[in-house]
Kinemage of the C-alpha trace (Angstrom):
@kinemage 1
@onewidth
@group {chain A} dominant
@subgroup {mainchain}
@vectorlist {calphas} color= white
{ca met a 1} P 3.544 4.437 -9.241
{ca leu a 2} L 2.972 5.251 -5.493
{ca val a 3} L 5.877 7.239 -4.232
{ca asp a 4} L 7.110 7.187 -0.446
{ca thr a 5} L 7.797 10.144 1.324
{ca asn a 6} L 11.526 10.186 1.537
{ca val a 7} L 11.527 10.396 -2.165
{ca phe a 8} L 9.933 13.864 -1.784
{ca ile a 9} L 12.016 14.799 0.922
{ca ala a 10} L 14.983 14.078 -0.747
{ca ser a 11} L 14.263 15.759 -3.718
{ca ser a 12} L 13.042 18.921 -1.495
{ca thr a 13} L 16.180 19.017 0.345
{ca asp a 14} L 18.797 18.164 -2.460
{ca glu a 15} L 20.078 15.651 -1.034
{ca ser a 16} L 23.419 14.524 -2.714
{ca asp a 17} L 22.699 11.788 -5.341
{ca arg a 18} L 19.424 10.454 -3.723
{ca gly a 19} L 17.880 14.292 -4.240
{ca glu a 20} L 18.997 14.423 -7.655
{ca thr a 21} L 17.863 10.836 -8.669
{ca ala a 22} L 14.634 11.746 -6.542
{ca thr a 23} L 14.010 15.139 -8.517
{ca glu a 24} L 14.745 13.226 -11.607
{ca leu a 25} L 12.236 10.669 -11.099
{ca leu a 26} L 9.441 13.610 -10.213
{ca asn a 27} L 9.699 15.673 -13.169
{ca ala a 28} L 10.266 12.698 -15.582
{ca gly a 29} L 6.398 12.575 -16.610
{ca his a 30} L 5.190 9.793 -15.031
{ca glu a 31} L 1.865 9.063 -13.509
{ca phe a 32} L 2.714 9.186 -9.555
{ca thr a 33} L 0.332 8.184 -6.754
{ca thr a 34} L 0.929 8.737 -2.963
{ca thr a 35} L -0.796 7.791 0.284
{ca val a 36} L -2.368 11.051 2.213
{ca leu a 37} L 0.097 10.117 4.950
{ca asp a 38} L 2.727 11.022 2.748
{ca pro a 39} L 2.005 14.969 2.259
{ca met a 40} L 1.723 15.355 5.888
{ca glu a 41} L 4.636 13.626 7.026
{ca ser a 42} L 6.623 15.316 4.416
{ca arg a 43} L 5.873 18.591 6.487
{ca ser a 44} L 6.975 17.408 9.653
{ca val a 45} L 9.944 16.211 8.490
{ca leu a 46} L 10.943 19.580 6.343
{ca thr a 47} L 10.267 21.269 9.400
{ca glu a 48} L 11.372 19.490 12.847
{ca lys a 49} L 14.131 17.398 11.190
{ca gln a 50} L 15.343 19.907 8.197
{ca arg a 51} L 14.364 22.914 9.917
{ca leu a 52} L 13.147 24.358 6.758
{ca glu a 53} L 10.884 27.172 6.895
{ca arg a 54} L 7.103 26.614 7.406
{ca ser a 55} L 6.509 27.985 4.304
{ca thr a 56} L 9.136 26.289 2.300
{ca ala a 57} L 7.305 22.925 3.801
{ca glu a 58} L 4.091 24.050 2.915
{ca gly a 59} L 5.313 24.901 -0.910
{ca ala a 60} L 6.867 21.306 -1.228
{ca thr a 61} L 3.468 19.895 0.293
{ca asp a 62} L 1.680 21.804 -2.214
{ca asp a 63} L 3.454 20.728 -5.142
{ca ile a 64} L 2.489 16.881 -3.543
{ca trp a 65} L -1.046 17.817 -3.426
{ca thr a 66} L -1.258 19.698 -6.976
{ca his a 67} L 0.889 17.036 -8.572
{ca val a 68} L 0.409 13.721 -7.363
{ca ala a 69} L -2.736 11.471 -6.972
{ca val a 70} L -3.498 11.405 -3.218
{ca tyr a 71} L -4.702 7.779 -1.977
{ca thr a 72} L -6.631 7.461 1.154
{ca pro a 73} L -5.862 4.132 2.303
{ca glu a 74} L -8.985 1.620 3.177
{ca pro a 75} L -8.830 -0.264 6.497
{ca ser a 76} L -8.054 -3.576 4.441
{ca asp a 77} L -4.734 -2.034 3.446
{ca arg a 78} L -4.026 -1.597 6.935
{ca val a 79} L -4.989 -5.029 7.931
{ca ala a 80} L -3.107 -6.188 4.820
{ca ala a 81} L -0.096 -4.571 6.294
{ca tyr a 82} L -0.548 -6.201 9.802
{ca glu a 83} L -0.349 -9.503 8.139
{ca arg a 84} L 2.562 -8.494 5.841
{ca gln a 85} L 4.569 -7.758 9.048
{ca arg a 86} L 3.459 -10.439 10.883
{ca glu a 87} L 4.700 -12.796 8.310
{ca ser a 88} L 7.848 -11.113 7.760
{ca ser a 89} L 8.959 -9.145 10.534
{ca leu a 90} L 9.682 -6.053 8.285
{ca his a 91} L 9.747 -3.113 10.133
{ca thr a 92} L 6.504 -1.531 11.015
{ca val a 93} L 6.623 1.591 8.611
{ca gly a 94} L 7.708 -0.514 5.359
{ca cys a 95} L 4.630 -2.621 5.258
{ca pro a 96} L 1.892 0.135 4.841
{ca pro a 97} L 3.712 1.359 1.406
{ca leu a 98} L 4.155 -1.767 0.229
{ca glu a 99} L 0.552 -3.067 1.040
{ca thr a 100} L -1.038 0.107 -0.106
{ca ala a 101} L 1.143 -0.306 -3.656
{ca asp a 102} L 0.382 -3.801 -4.379
{ca gly a 103} L -3.377 -2.934 -3.519
{ca leu a 104} L -3.191 -0.211 -6.207
{ca asp a 105} L -1.366 -2.935 -8.683
{ca ala a 106} L 1.589 0.102 -8.641
{ca glu a 107} L 5.040 -0.251 -8.004
{ca leu a 108} L 6.608 1.638 -4.758
{ca val a 109} L 9.409 3.876 -5.545
{ca thr a 110} L 10.842 4.610 -1.960
{ca leu a 111} L 14.933 5.043 -0.698
{ca asp a 112} L 14.098 3.058 2.087
{ca ala a 113} L 16.191 -0.116 2.293
{ca glu a 114} L 13.986 -2.691 3.703
{ca pro a 115} L 11.128 -1.936 1.764
{ca leu a 116} L 13.737 -2.374 -1.310
{ca asp a 117} L 14.568 -5.579 -0.055
{ca his a 118} L 10.801 -6.468 -0.293
{ca gly a 119} L 9.645 -5.644 -3.482
{ca ala a 120} L 9.913 -1.665 -4.026
{ca ser a 121} L 11.576 -0.293 -6.328
{ca ser a 122} L 14.420 2.700 -6.059
{ca pro a 123} L 13.534 6.074 -8.334
{ca thr a 124} L 17.243 4.844 -10.125
{ca thr a 125} L 15.324 2.600 -12.099
{ca phe a 126} L 12.698 4.751 -13.426
{ca ala a 127} L 14.734 8.146 -13.399
């Protein structure tokens, strides 16, 4: 299961219903993977948009590195994402996670509506 950044952020910030569901999923004992970009994006969002203390954001990022297999996308993943975007007009940020999940033969788990409309799954499916 490939976990998108927004699932980690929802869990870290205790967003209303989404945060509870994200936390339930992450604590359910599944095997997770994510891309190297997701912990980086999580840190940025938590510190810049959510205004969390840097140490709190680092703790959340460290948890990802400790408990989740972190995958570095191959160049071919990016080329495939480009092709998907070109064919579907899917927003640019939705294509790389979908293609990476396909390449890993994994299910993309996200809270983002657009990838959900293109084959990704909601955390509620697994929590």
